[in-house]
N, C-alpha and C positions, 0 to 999 in steps of 0.2 A: 504494500500500500504506500508506504512513505517514499520508496525509491521512485515511484512514478509521479510524485507530486513536485511542483516547482517550489523554490525556496519560499516565495510569498504565500503559497498555499499551505506550506508546513507551518509558517508563522501564524496564519489564520487559524489552523486546526489547534495549535498549541494555545492560542489566545482563547478560543472557544472553551477548551478544557479548563483553563485557569478560571474563566468566568463561571463555568458550571461548579467548580469546586468552591468558589467564593459564595455563590448563591446557595449551595447546599449547606454552607455554614452560616447562612442568614446574616451575611455581612455586606455592607455597602462598599462601594469603591472607596469612599472617603475613610471609612473605618479601617479597611485593609491598608490603605495608603499610610495612614497615621501610624498604625502598628508596625508597618514594614519600613518606615522612615523614608517614604517616597511621596510624591505628589499624587493627588487623585487623577491628574492628567496622565501620569505615568502608568497607573493601573489601567486606565481606559486605553492607552496606547497598546499595552500588552494584550488586553482582551480583544482589540481590534486588529491584531496581527502586525503591529508595527515593531520595528527592531528596537531593542533596549540593550544596555550593557549586561554582561553576564552577572556582575555583582548585583545589579538591580533585580535581575530575574531571580537570583538566589535569595535575596531578601524577601521577595514575594512568596517564593516556594516555602521558605522557612516559616513564614507567618501562616501559611495555609496548612502547615504540617505535611508538606510533600517532599521534603528533602530526600527521604529514603528512595524516592523514585529515580534519583540521579544514579543509583547503583545500576539500574537497568540501562540507563543512557550511556554511562561510561563504566562498564564492569572492570573489575580488577582481574588482571591476568598475571600469574606468576610465570615468568619466562625462564627457561633454562637455556642459556647461551653457551654452555660448555660444548665444545666441539664445533662451534661455528667460527672458523678461522678468520673470516673477514669482519667480524663484529667486535673485536677487542676494543676498538676506539669508541664504540658506543656505550660501553659498560661503565 
């Protein structure tokens, strides 16, 4: 699904999901913004699929209790580079 979407479509989908999470928690954009330390316009921008900084996005995710979802976005992999001759400079 995601690989077929444009970058702007992905931002819109993420924004919709952030809005759904906020509404499920019965919070206004202003309440979420204040708690996350951002402006209500920033929350509206996220929900409308506009680009924001990663730090701002993390603040909003934290306030919505969604930080654990980042594990799926950027999973931890323990790499074993032993035996890879060309990778010594990367370690």
